[in-house]
N, C-alpha and C positions, 0 to 999 in steps of 0.2 A: 413335160409331164406335170400334172396338177399336184400341188402341195397346199394343204390346209393352212390358212392364215387367219388369225383372229385379231380384230381391232375393236377396242372398246372406246366408245365415244362418251364423253362426260360433259354435261351442260355446265357443270361447275369449274371446268378446266379454264384457267386464265388465258391459255393459248389454244383456242379451239382449232381443230384440224379439218381440212377438206378431204373427204375419202374419195379417191378416184378408183373406180371399178372399171378395168379394161374391157373392151368388147369381147364377147364370147366367153366371159368368165362367169361360171355358175356362182350365184350369190344367195346367201340366206341371211336374214335379219331377225334378231330376237331382242326384245326389250327385257333386260335383266333387272330393271329398276322397279320401284314401287309406284311410280307416278307415270302417267301417260307420256309417251314419247312421240315426237314428230320427226319425220324424215322428209327433207325436201330433195326431190330427184330432178335433175336436169339432164335428161338423156340427149345425146348428140350422135346421130340425128334424132329428132323428136319421135316419140312413139306414134305409130300409124295403126289404128285399130283395123283398118281395112286389109292389112297384110295378114294372110293366113299362115299359121305355123311359125310365127315369129318367136314364141316362147318355146324353149327346149328344156325338157326335164332329164336329169341325169340321176342315176343311182350312185350310191357311194362307191360301189365296185367299179362302175364305169369311169368315175373321176380318178380313182386310184390307178386304173390301167391306162389313163391317158386317152380314152376314146373321145373323139370329137364328132358330134352329129351335125 
């Protein structure tokens, strides 16, 4: 079952972290800072725009119920 997890990435952190997002894990990103933010994404396998329906949207209720599409 899905549980919300929050990770705050800070460019000024002397020990930066790599954020691993598992396959089929709904993810949302938000810049809470005052400056522009950059995210470098290295998906594996690489994104293929020819695949239809690769992105799946979930509602909050579906996530809390553990529904997998």
